[in-house]
Backbone bond lengths (Angstrom), bond angles and torsions (degrees), N, CA, C in turn:
res aa  C-N    CA-C-N  psi(-1)  N-CA   C-N-CA  omega(-1)  CA-C   N-CA-C  phi
1 X - - - 1.452 - - 1.522 109.28 -
2 X 1.309 113.96 140.80 1.460 119.03 177.10 1.518 110.03 -92.17
3 X 1.291 114.40 141.06 1.457 119.20 175.06 1.519 108.16 -87.57
4 X 1.311 115.26 142.36 1.466 118.50 176.89 1.524 108.96 -74.15
5 X 1.330 116.83 147.80 1.464 118.77 -179.67 1.526 110.46 -66.53
6 X 1.320 116.68 148.91 1.477 118.96 -179.77 1.526 110.65 -65.71
7 X 1.305 114.68 143.61 1.462 121.31 -179.98 1.523 108.39 -85.56
8 X 1.326 116.11 129.19 1.463 120.30 179.11 1.519 109.14 -76.00
9 X 1.309 115.87 129.02 1.452 120.14 179.46 1.519 109.15 -106.18
10 X 1.306 115.54 139.25 1.454 120.69 178.62 1.536 107.75 -87.90
11 X 1.320 118.52 118.50 1.468 119.76 -176.56 1.523 113.25 -73.20
12 X 1.326 118.19 -14.77 1.471 119.99 -175.67 1.521 112.91 -82.33
13 X 1.327 118.79 -19.58 1.454 120.97 -178.43 1.525 109.69 -106.12
14 X 1.327 117.38 104.69 1.465 119.41 178.87 1.528 110.60 -72.60
15 X 1.295 116.13 149.87 1.459 120.81 179.18 1.529 108.99 -74.96
16 X 1.323 115.43 128.82 1.467 120.83 -178.81 1.517 109.96 -91.96
17 X 1.311 115.66 149.02 1.451 118.72 173.40 1.524 108.72 -75.72
18 X 1.295 116.08 167.59 1.462 120.84 -176.98 1.523 110.57 -62.40
19 X 1.322 117.69 -43.02 1.469 120.29 -178.10 1.529 111.33 -66.43
20 X 1.337 117.14 -37.92 1.469 119.74 177.66 1.523 110.77 -66.93
21 X 1.327 116.71 -40.39 1.460 120.63 179.38 1.524 110.56 -64.70
22 X 1.321 117.30 -41.33 1.464 120.86 178.17 1.525 111.25 -65.50
23 X 1.336 116.87 -39.28 1.459 120.33 178.59 1.521 110.93 -64.40
24 X 1.320 116.93 -44.08 1.462 120.44 179.07 1.524 111.67 -63.57
25 X 1.328 117.05 -40.76 1.466 120.92 178.77 1.530 110.51 -66.87
26 X 1.323 116.97 -39.13 1.459 121.01 178.06 1.526 110.97 -64.82
27 X 1.332 117.02 -42.93 1.464 120.82 177.29 1.521 111.45 -62.74
28 X 1.338 116.43 -40.88 1.463 120.35 179.55 1.531 110.96 -64.54
29 X 1.337 116.26 -41.48 1.455 120.50 179.14 1.528 110.99 -65.80
30 X 1.331 117.45 -38.01 1.459 121.27 178.58 1.521 111.20 -64.65
31 X 1.318 117.24 -43.67 1.466 121.15 178.50 1.524 110.11 -63.75
32 X 1.332 116.81 -40.24 1.458 120.98 178.33 1.527 110.89 -62.93
33 X 1.337 117.64 -42.26 1.457 122.20 178.87 1.530 111.30 -64.93
34 X 1.327 117.10 -42.51 1.468 121.19 179.00 1.517 110.31 -62.92
35 X 1.333 117.34 -44.69 1.467 120.23 178.95 1.522 111.45 -63.38
36 X 1.338 116.89 -39.18 1.463 120.54 178.55 1.524 110.76 -63.42
37 X 1.324 116.50 -47.45 1.464 119.26 -177.81 1.522 112.14 -67.99
38 X 1.330 118.22 -33.58 1.461 120.31 176.70 1.522 111.76 -69.49
39 X 1.322 117.27 -23.25 1.455 120.02 179.32 1.534 112.03 -78.05
40 X 1.335 117.42 -15.68 1.463 121.01 179.08 1.526 110.52 -75.75
41 X 1.335 117.61 156.45 1.461 119.37 174.29 1.536 110.16 -66.61
42 X 1.338 117.94 155.99 1.472 120.53 -175.65 1.531 113.99 -57.37
43 X 1.320 118.52 -32.87 1.473 120.29 -178.54 1.529 111.13 -62.28
44 X 1.322 116.99 -38.89 1.464 120.56 179.92 1.520 111.81 -87.30
45 X 1.315 117.40 -27.64 1.460 121.61 -174.84 1.525 111.82 -72.83
46 X 1.328 117.93 -37.92 1.459 120.56 -174.87 1.519 112.65 -73.31
47 X 1.339 116.83 -34.77 1.460 121.71 175.49 1.536 112.53 56.40
48 X 1.312 116.63 39.72 1.464 121.21 175.91 1.525 108.66 -132.78
49 X 1.295 115.36 157.98 1.460 120.71 174.91 1.516 108.25 -100.19
50 X 1.303 116.83 127.85 1.461 120.78 -178.92 1.525 108.51 -114.69
51 X 1.322 115.55 145.26 1.458 121.48 176.66 1.506 108.50 -113.98
52 X 1.310 115.69 140.43 1.452 119.84 178.03 1.518 110.12 -81.15
53 X 1.312 115.39 139.03 1.457 123.19 173.99 1.516 106.26 -120.65
54 X 1.262 115.89 113.22 1.462 118.67 -179.39 1.519 110.76 71.15
55 X 1.317 115.50 -149.91 1.456 120.82 -175.96 1.532 113.10 -89.86
56 X 1.324 118.21 -29.20 1.456 119.40 -170.98 1.531 114.83 -122.39
57 X 1.285 119.09 -27.46 1.466 121.31 -172.35 1.520 112.16 -91.73
58 X 1.337 115.25 154.57 1.450 122.33 174.22 1.528 109.34 -132.40
59 X 1.304 116.09 160.24 1.464 120.88 175.12 1.514 108.81 -145.82
60 X 1.308 115.80 169.08 1.462 120.59 179.23 1.510 111.00 -84.81
């Protein structure tokens, strides 16, 4: 039987636990979502309906 060659491990990257990996992925997804929504024009980004009051003011 042949032995498989040893796998080289990178000492600079520590192994993360499952909960830490999920937290990091969740944070990355949140930042991606925030950047996406900020890239939209204000009319689509706010996602609210506003009503005009008088000539200059608006309210929700």
